ZAMARGU-4260 file (C-alpha; in steps of 0.2 Angstrom, whole numbers, plus 5000, padded with zeros to 4 digits):
<rodrens>
0) 5652/5682/5479 | 5650/5689/5462 | 5648/5678/5446 | 5656/5685/5430 | 5643/5682/5415
5) 5639/5687/5398 | 5626/5680/5388 | 5625/5682/5369 | 5606/5681/5360 | 5603/5676/5343
10) 5586/5686/5344 | 5592/5705/5349 | 5582/5711/5331 | 5565/5704/5337 | 5553/5713/5349
15) 5558/5708/5369 | 5542/5699/5372 | 5544/5688/5357 | 5562/5687/5362 | 5558/5681/5381
20) 5544/5669/5373 | 5553/5660/5360 | 5563/5654/5375 | 5548/5648/5384 | 5547/5629/5385
25) 5528/5621/5387 | 5528/5616/5405 | 5519/5599/5413 | 5501/5600/5403 | 5501/5616/5393
30) 5489/5612/5378 | 5496/5621/5365 | 5514/5616/5359 | 5527/5629/5360 | 5536/5635/5345
35) 5553/5638/5350 | 5565/5642/5337 | 5580/5647/5347 | 5594/5634/5345 | 5599/5629/5363
40) 5593/5639/5377 | 5608/5640/5389 | 5620/5652/5401 | 5637/5652/5395 | 5651/5658/5409
45) 5666/5668/5404 | 5678/5680/5410 | 5667/5695/5403 | 5663/5712/5413 | 5644/5711/5418
50) 5641/5706/5437 | 5629/5695/5443 | 5627/5693/5463 | 5624/5675/5469 | 5611/5670/5482
55) 5615/5670/5500 | 5617/5653/5504 | 5606/5646/5519 | 5612/5637/5533 | 5611/5617/5531
60) 5605/5606/5544 | 5620/5597/5554 | 5612/5581/5557 | 5623/5566/5556 | 5617/5549/5547
65) 5624/5533/5550 | 5640/5530/5543 | 5641/5523/5527 | 5651/5507/5522 | 5653/5501/5506
70) 5643/5514/5499 | 5652/5518/5482 | 5651/5510/5466 | 5662/5511/5451 | 5659/5512/5433
75) 5675/5512/5424 | 5670/5511/5403 | 5682/5515/5391 | 5679/5524/5376 | 5688/5533/5362
80) 5687/5550/5366 | 5690/5566/5354 | 5689/5583/5360 | 5671/5593/5358 | 5674/5603/5341
85) 5677/5622/5346 | 5664/5634/5344 | 5662/5653/5342 | 5668/5665/5357 | 5654/5675/5365
90) 5651/5690/5358 | 5659/5703/5370 | 5647/5715/5366 | 5632/5703/5369 | 5617/5713/5369
95) 5607/5704/5384 | 5613/5696/5402 | 5601/5684/5411 | 5602/5677/5429 | 5602/5661/5431
100) 5584/5656/5430 | 5581/5664/5416 | 5594/5657/5403 | 5598/5668/5388 | 5597/5659/5369
105) 5614/5658/5364 | 5622/5651/5346 | 5636/5640/5347 | 5644/5647/5362 | 5660/5643/5371
110) 5672/5651/5383 | 5686/5639/5382 | 5699/5632/5368 | 5704/5618/5379 | 5703/5601/5372
115) 5696/5594/5390 | 5678/5598/5388 | 5666/5586/5397 | 5647/5587/5392 | 5633/5580/5403
120) 5618/5576/5396 | 5602/5574/5408 | 5583/5572/5412 | 5570/5573/5424 | 5551/5567/5424
125) 5550/5559/5408 | 5535/5549/5414 | 5535/5536/5400 | 5536/5548/5387 | 5546/5537/5376
130) 5538/5542/5359 | 5541/5557/5350 | 5526/5571/5348 | 5528/5586/5338 | 5511/5594/5344
135) 5515/5592/5364 | 5534/5595/5361 | 5541/5579/5367 | 5558/5575/5362 | 5556/5557/5361
140) 5570/5544/5366 | 5574/5540/5347 | 5580/5558/5345 | 5587/5558/5364 | 5598/5544/5358
145) 5604/5553/5343 | 5608/5566/5352 | 5618/5555/5366 | 5626/5548/5351 | 5631/5562/5343
150) 5638/5571/5357 | 5648/5555/5362 | 5656/5556/5345 | 5664/5573/5349 | 5669/5570/5366
155) 5667/5564/5384 | 5650/5563/5387 | 5641/5557/5404 | 5621/5554/5402 | 5609/5554/5418
160) 5591/5554/5425 | 5583/5562/5440 | 5567/5551/5442 | 5551/5548/5438 | 5555/5539/5422
165) 5548/5522/5422 | 5528/5526/5426 | 5518/5539/5418 | 5510/5537/5401 | 5499/5519/5399
170) 5513/5515/5384 | 5527/5514/5400 | 5513/5508/5414 | 5507/5494/5403 | 5522/5483/5405
175) 5525/5491/5423 | 5541/5500/5416 | 5550/5489/5410 | 5549/5494/5392 | 5555/5510/5398
180) 5571/5501/5407 | 5575/5493/5391 | 5575/5510/5381 | 5586/5519/5395 | 5597/5503/5392
185) 5598/5506/5374 | 5600/5526/5374 | 5614/5523/5385 | 5613/5532/5403 | 5626/5530/5416
190) 5615/5533/5431 | 5598/5539/5438 | 5591/5541/5455 | 5573/5537/5462 | 5559/5548/5460
195) 5543/5545/5471 | 5534/5538/5455 | 5547/5524/5453 | 5537/5515/5468 | 5520/5515/5459
200) 5523/5497/5452 | 5527/5493/5470 | 5544/5491/5478 | 5545/5474/5473 | 5543/5481/5454
205) 5556/5494/5458 | 5569/5480/5464 | 5565/5470/5448 | 5569/5485/5437 | 5586/5490/5445
210) 5591/5473/5440 | 5585/5475/5422 | 5595/5490/5418 | 5613/5491/5416 | 5617/5506/5425
215) 5615/5511/5443 | 5601/5517/5451 | 5607/5527/5466 | 5597/5536/5481 | 5605/5540/5499
220) 5591/5543/5509 | 5579/5529/5505 | 5579/5515/5518 | 5571/5497/5519 | 5569/5493/5537
225) 5584/5504/5540 | 5595/5497/5527 | 5600/5509/5512 | 5587/5503/5497 | 5601/5505/5484
230) 5619/5512/5483 | 5619/5530/5488 | 5632/5534/5475 | 5643/5529/5461 | 5659/5534/5454
235) 5658/5536/5434 | 5676/5534/5426 | 5676/5537/5406 | 5695/5537/5406 | 5702/5523/5417
240) 5720/5525/5420 | 5718/5543/5419 | 5716/5549/5438 | 5706/5566/5443 | 5693/5565/5428
245) 5682/5554/5439 | 5665/5560/5442 | 5656/5554/5460 | 5637/5554/5457 | 5626/5555/5472
250) 5607/5550/5471 | 5592/5559/5483 | 5574/5556/5483 | 5560/5566/5489 | 5555/5563/5506
255) 5538/5568/5499 | 5537/5552/5492 | 5528/5546/5508 | 5513/5554/5502 | 5516/5553/5483
260) 5512/5535/5480 | 5501/5522/5487 | 5504/5516/5506 | 5504/5500/5500 | 5519/5503/5489
265) 5531/5507/5504 | 5531/5491/5515 | 5546/5497/5528 | 5552/5512/5518 | 5555/5527/5527
270) 5565/5544/5519 | 5578/5552/5529 | 5584/5571/5527 | 5591/5573/5510 | 5603/5587/5515
275) 5612/5578/5528 | 5611/5561/5519 | 5621/5570/5504 | 5633/5578/5514 | 5636/5561/5523
280) 5640/5553/5507 | 5651/5569/5503 | 5661/5566/5519 | 5661/5546/5514 | 5667/5547/5498
285) 5681/5563/5502 | 5686/5551/5517 | 5689/5535/5504 | 5698/5545/5493 | 5711/5554/5505
290) 5714/5534/5509 | 5716/5530/5492 | 5727/5545/5487 | 5713/5552/5474 | 5706/5568/5473
295) 5690/5569/5466 | 5686/5586/5458 | 5667/5586/5451 | 5652/5580/5460 | 5635/5577/5453
300) 5619/5575/5464 | 5604/5568/5454 | 5590/5575/5465 | 5570/5571/5464 | 5566/5585/5477
305) 5560/5599/5466 | 5558/5619/5470 | 5538/5618/5473 | 5535/5632/5486 | 5522/5618/5492
310) 5536/5607/5497 | 5544/5610/5515 | 5560/5620/5512 | 5573/5608/5520 | 5567/5595/5505
315) 5569/5607/5490 | 5583/5605/5478 | 5587/5622/5482 | 5591/5622/5498 | 5602/5609/5494
320) 5612/5619/5482 | 5613/5634/5494 | 5620/5621/5508 | 5632/5613/5497 | 5640/5629/5491
325) 5644/5631/5509 | 5651/5615/5514 | 5668/5614/5517 | 5673/5596/5508 | 5667/5603/5493
330) 5673/5620/5493 | 5684/5622/5475 | 5675/5607/5470 | 5665/5607/5455 | 5646/5604/5460
335) 5632/5601/5449 | 5614/5597/5456 | 5603/5590/5442 | 5585/5591/5448 | 5566/5584/5445
340) 5551/5583/5453 | 5545/5600/5453 | 5541/5599/5434 | 5551/5617/5430 | 5562/5624/5419
345) 5575/5632/5430 | 5594/5635/5430 | 5605/5643/5445 | 5620/5646/5453 | 5625/5646/5471
350) 5644/5652/5477 | 5655/5649/5468 | 5654/5631/5462 | 5638/5625/5463 | 5627/5624/5448
355) 5607/5619/5446 | 5599/5612/5431 | 5581/5606/5430 | 5573/5603/5412 | 5554/5604/5414
360) 5546/5588/5411 | 5542/5575/5397 | 5556/5574/5389 | 5550/5592/5383 | 5569/5597/5382
365) 5587/5588/5387 | 5599/5596/5399 | 5616/5600/5395 | 5629/5607/5405 | 5647/5608/5397
370) 5663/5610/5409 | 5682/5609/5407 | 5696/5608/5421 | 5694/5624/5424 | 5676/5629/5427
375) 5658/5626/5421 | 5657/5632/5403 | 5637/5631/5400 | 5622/5625/5408 | 5605/5626/5400
380) 5592/5616/5389 | 5592/5606/5371 | 5575/5612/5366 | 5563/5601/5357 | 5566/5613/5342
385) 5584/5612/5341 | 5585/5593/5343 | 5573/5591/5329 | 5583/5604/5318 | 5601/5597/5323
390) 5600/5578/5328 | 5595/5563/5319 | 5583/5550/5327 | 5594/5534/5331 | 5585/5521/5320
395) 5590/5505/5331 | 5581/5513/5344 | 5567/5519/5334 | 5563/5502/5329 | 5562/5497/5347
400) 5551/5511/5351 | 5541/5506/5336 | 5537/5488/5343 | 5533/5495/5359 | 5520/5507/5352
405) 5512/5494/5343 | 5510/5481/5356 | 5504/5494/5366 | 5490/5501/5352 | 5484/5483/5349
410) 5479/5481/5370 | 5472/5500/5372 | 5465/5503/5355 | 5447/5497/5362 | 5435/5510/5359
415) 5424/5516/5375 | 5415/5530/5367 | 5415/5534/5349 | 5416/5552/5348 | 5420/5564/5364
420) 5408/5580/5362 | 5420/5590/5376 | 5436/5593/5381 | 5437/5585/5397 | 5454/5596/5405
425) 5468/5587/5415 | 5480/5600/5412 | 5491/5601/5427 | 5488/5619/5431 | 5469/5615/5430
430) 5466/5600/5441 | 5480/5605/5454 | 5473/5622/5457 | 5453/5623/5453 | 5438/5614/5449
435) 5438/5607/5433 | 5427/5599/5419 | 5438/5581/5421 | 5439/5581/5440 | 5420/5583/5440
440) 5417/5568/5428 | 5428/5560/5438 | 5421/5561/5454 | 5405/5560/5447 | 5409/5543/5441
445) 5413/5538/5459 | 5399/5545/5467 | 5388/5538/5455 | 5396/5520/5458 | 5394/5526/5478
450) 5374/5525/5478 | 5373/5507/5477 | 5389/5497/5477 | 5391/5498/5496 | 5381/5495/5512
455) 5377/5514/5513 | 5373/5526/5500 | 5389/5540/5497 | 5386/5557/5502 | 5403/5565/5495
460) 5416/5559/5482 | 5434/5567/5480 | 5446/5562/5469 | 5464/5571/5470 | 5469/5583/5456
465) 5486/5574/5457 | 5478/5558/5450 | 5473/5566/5434 | 5487/5565/5422 | 5479/5568/5404
470) 5467/5578/5394 | 5454/5569/5385 | 5452/5577/5369 | 5435/5583/5360 | 5430/5576/5344
475) 5438/5561/5346 | 5434/5544/5351 | 5439/5540/5370 | 5450/5521/5370 | 5453/5512/5384
480) 5471/5519/5383 | 5464/5536/5385 | 5455/5533/5401 | 5471/5523/5406 | 5482/5540/5402
485) 5470/5551/5413 | 5471/5535/5428 | 5488/5530/5426 | 5490/5523/5444 | 5479/5509/5445
490) 5470/5514/5460 | 5454/5504/5467 | 5435/5515/5471 | 5435/5513/5490 | 5422/5520/5504
495) 5424/5527/5520 | 5415/5532/5535 | 5420/5547/5541 | 5413/5562/5552 | 5408/5580/5547
500) 5423/5587/5556 | 5434/5574/5544 | 5427/5583/5530 | 5431/5599/5536 | 5448/5595/5539
505) 5449/5586/5523 | 5445/5604/5514 | 5456/5615/5524 | 5469/5603/5518 | 5464/5604/5499
510) 5463/5622/5499 | 5478/5625/5510 | 5492/5629/5496 | 5500/5646/5497 | 5495/5658/5484
515) 5502/5661/5466 | 5513/5676/5464 | 5520/5682/5448 | 5539/5689/5446 | 5535/5704/5455
520) 5529/5697/5471 | 5510/5700/5467 | 5496/5688/5465 | 5490/5681/5453 | 5471/5679/5450
525) 5457/5668/5441 | 5445/5676/5432 | 5433/5678/5447 | 5445/5691/5454 | 5451/5678/5468
530) 5470/5674/5471 | 5476/5658/5462 | 5481/5643/5474 | 5499/5636/5470 | 5499/5621/5461
535) 5496/5605/5474 | 5493/5586/5470 | 5481/5587/5484 | 5469/5600/5477 | 5451/5589/5478
540) 5440/5586/5464 | 5422/5584/5471 | 5405/5578/5469 | 5389/5578/5479 | 5396/5593/5488
545) 5398/5613/5487 | 5412/5622/5495 | 5415/5640/5495 | 5430/5648/5500 | 5440/5664/5500
550) 5458/5662/5495 | 5462/5678/5502 | 5459/5673/5520 | 5473/5665/5530 | 5471/5644/5526
555) 5461/5640/5543 | 5447/5653/5539 | 5446/5651/5520 | 5431/5640/5520 | 5415/5648/5520
560) 5403/5635/5521 | 5402/5618/5514 | 5386/5608/5508 | 5384/5590/5507 | 5372/5581/5497
565) 5358/5570/5504 | 5358/5554/5493 | 5340/5550/5500 | 5332/5567/5495 | 5344/5573/5483
570) 5345/5590/5494 | 5360/5599/5498 | 5362/5600/5517 | 5374/5613/5527 | 5388/5601/5534
575) 5385/5594/5551 | 5404/5591/5560 | 5396/5578/5574 | 5384/5569/5559 | 5393/5552/5551
580) 5395/5553/5532 | 5399/5542/5519 | 5414/5546/5506 | 5418/5538/5492 | 5435/5540/5483
585) 5451/5531/5479 | 5460/5520/5491 | 5475/5531/5488 | 5467/5545/5498 | 5456/5533/5508
590) 5475/5526/5516 | 5480/5544/5518 | 5490/5549/5504 | 5493/5567/5500 | 5493/5570/5519
595) 5475/5568/5520 | 5477/5559/5536 | 5459/5563/5543 | 5453/5550/5532 | 5455/5530/5537
600) 5438/5527/5545 | 5430/5509/5543 | 5430/5507/5523 | 5422/5498/5510 | 5433/5492/5494
605) 5427/5493/5474 | 5434/5489/5457 | 5448/5499/5449 | 5444/5516/5448 | 5448/5516/5428
610) 5434/5503/5425 | 5421/5513/5435 | 5426/5527/5425 | 5424/5521/5408 | 5408/5513/5412
615) 5402/5531/5419 | 5407/5540/5402 | 5396/5527/5393 | 5380/5531/5401 | 5383/5550/5402
620) 5379/5566/5392 | 5396/5573/5391 | 5390/5590/5387 | 5385/5594/5403 | 5405/5596/5405
625) 5407/5607/5392 | 5413/5622/5403 | 5433/5618/5408 | 5432/5629/5426 | 5415/5629/5431
630) 5417/5636/5448 | 5401/5626/5455 | 5407/5612/5466 | 5423/5621/5476 | 5420/5639/5472
635) 5431/5652/5474 | 5422/5668/5480 | 5425/5683/5491 | 5419/5685/5508 | 5410/5701/5502
640) 5402/5693/5489 | 5397/5678/5498 | 5390/5688/5513 | 5380/5698/5502 | 5373/5683/5492
645) 5371/5676/5507 | 5362/5689/5515 | 5373/5694/5528 | 5378/5711/5536 | 5395/5710/5533
650) 5409/5697/5528 | 5417/5694/5545 | 5400/5685/5550 | 5403/5671/5536 | 5420/5666/5546
655) 5412/5665/5564 | 5405/5646/5559 | 5415/5638/5544 | 5399/5628/5540 | 5388/5642/5537
660) 5371/5637/5528 | 5368/5643/5512 | 5352/5649/5503 | 5344/5638/5494 | 5348/5651/5478
665) 5365/5655/5481 | 5373/5642/5470 | 5364/5649/5456 | 5367/5666/5461 | 5386/5664/5462
670) 5387/5655/5444 | 5377/5671/5437 | 5392/5681/5445 | 5407/5670/5441 | 5403/5667/5423
675) 5411/5652/5417 | 5427/5655/5407 | 5440/5646/5398 | 5461/5651/5402 | 5476/5647/5394
680) 5493/5642/5403 | 5507/5654/5399 | 5526/5648/5405 | 5540/5659/5406 | 5559/5654/5401
685) 5562/5651/5420 | 5548/5639/5422 | 5534/5652/5430 | 5518/5648/5423 | 5503/5660/5423
690) 5484/5659/5418 | 5477/5672/5406 | 5458/5670/5407 | 5446/5675/5393 | 5428/5675/5396
695) 5416/5661/5390 | 5406/5672/5379 | 5422/5676/5367 | 5430/5660/5367 | 5421/5642/5370
700) 5436/5631/5369 | 5454/5633/5374 | 5462/5627/5359 | 5456/5645/5350 | 5468/5653/5362
705) 5482/5651/5349 | 5502/5652/5349 | 5511/5656/5335 | 5529/5653/5330 | 5531/5671/5337
710) 5521/5667/5353 | 5508/5679/5351 | 5493/5677/5361 | 5474/5682/5356 | 5467/5692/5369
715) 5449/5702/5368 | 5448/5718/5362 | 5443/5733/5374 | 5426/5735/5366 | 5420/5719/5369
720) 5412/5708/5382 | 5427/5700/5389 | 5440/5716/5389 | 5442/5717/5408 | 5448/5699/5407
725) 5457/5700/5392 | 5465/5719/5399 | 5470/5709/5415 | 5479/5693/5406 | 5488/5707/5394
730) 5495/5716/5409 | 5501/5700/5416 | 5509/5694/5401 | 5519/5714/5400 | 5524/5710/5417
735) 5528/5693/5413 | 5539/5701/5399 | 5548/5715/5409 | 5552/5706/5422 | 5558/5687/5416
740) 5576/5693/5413 | 5579/5702/5429 | 5590/5696/5440 | 5582/5693/5457 | 5596/5687/5468
745) 5588/5671/5476 | 5577/5662/5463 | 5558/5659/5465 | 5552/5642/5457
</rodrens>
């Protein structure tokens, strides 16, 4: 199957690297805002001459689920519609082509003069980012509302959300999502699906929120005691009385939710196979349509599945898309999968009828898909800069948000520390990949509390990287709101009794992610020359332990050595797998969250984690956390280097016993060998994230790694002490630039 596509670009006069980086949108927690100057990032499909081969579809599951009954609600909102203003035809002498995963920049492109154009606007993983923030590229809901109103004034427009909207920032968490629900009502959404974080305030609160919003919240594969939590689908009909233009909308939620929210939030809740359930809903809708003499041509799947490589293949949005492209009842129909969960900027097409779109996260972009009766005309995103340039905020929504913001500021402005001497990095690509100073500080707070608050002193403290959600800025006060932003889930402290074997299994799980690869399939390395792991919310930040590991080894052999603190003597001792230890952590992990099912022994409960962290900060010398990635507790090192430091004859000896003792001088020698660095995250147009690492001798703070409006990167010169790391980073950048536009067939996230 071949897809004929042509793309026009207004950046043909720029250097290739500048053109590509101008298209990049800041992912999750990239520290420096991306200056995107291009108008709209989208792919425009035409009947041009450039061939693009679609990905071969995979075989889908044939499991059957419980038949649907009364599964579909109908929205019949009548609006005065006008056709979308026509825009210029794509240039047949376009200067560039792009794969679906690498959207090209086009200017006001259209492939049709038809007046039956429909526009879908969509969001995902907003996580409470209702306030516009130019520094971090956040569009905000007042400007989103302006985009919606402007687009609706020009033609039929539907607005959807793919989950994880109510929870995320303190401003939304303070009302348990209720303020966010009111804002979404004001924006005018037509439907949303359930993300894993929609459960974070508890099942009862989610049900309350579903009654407060004035549009359907749908999901097909979430059950409570065997009964669907919400309706699996809805039908949106903007022109009642006119048949054939109805839109079937189906929701689906990641089964990872079972380990991505606290178990107490899921009483009686179960999750079924996403592909099976979506297919069953399609079957039921098509059966009902035949009985009513109707024919639905457009299906939208609001998915919260994502394309993370750490997500099981059967649960990924890309797998769902492939399966639907081969599903007979959908042949000849238009199918859009509007996805979320992995926080990825990604577009793709499968077969001749399925389009995939995901916008990244935090309302950095607004997804836009345009189609007519013939085909999808364009798909991609409206960037933050495009939104600022071409749309106006809705003053009514802005006033609503201003009131919410004022209320929250009054509650959270209490200063905990007058000034932070360091930046504590909560960047997603730090806390979910490797040791970071923020993770160390939170773990230290847990361990400190664990020495006096429980029956037994604590040997070890861990917290999951996925639970750290924000960065604490340098040279600014730390407020109550800042701390809640770092720890927004309301977790409490818990101490559990574990064995040495439990601890070993816990770290095998923590360090079990697959390795990051670049666009050419090669490993991405950290500043120590070790391959980096893919981000995982279950990566553990540690206090009271030293874990030496080699990512080049198979998962079960990566751990070279584990030392655990003896709280009575203050000495680190080799882990004994038969000994009893006391581990202090958050109650989410203590209950087996993030898949840490080896935990769960006898435990004692403590207060909220944010209050423990706030108290610790007031008593600590924060200058000891100056290095962002110290590599001093979870220590990435090659087996050979570890063996040499440990006076072993060869690297193989270090894996014979997974808990080899470490000489007392090894930790200091490792620190000498692996000098601390800071690193910069670079995001390519298809959402792939890479590290550019620079020696700490050259740059002390990540903020000094600047991104200009042309997206250039400051790197060490070949003569300075950081030349090796700098050249490695430059090589990665050149690889990104050279390959990011290359069509790969099956897209990688």
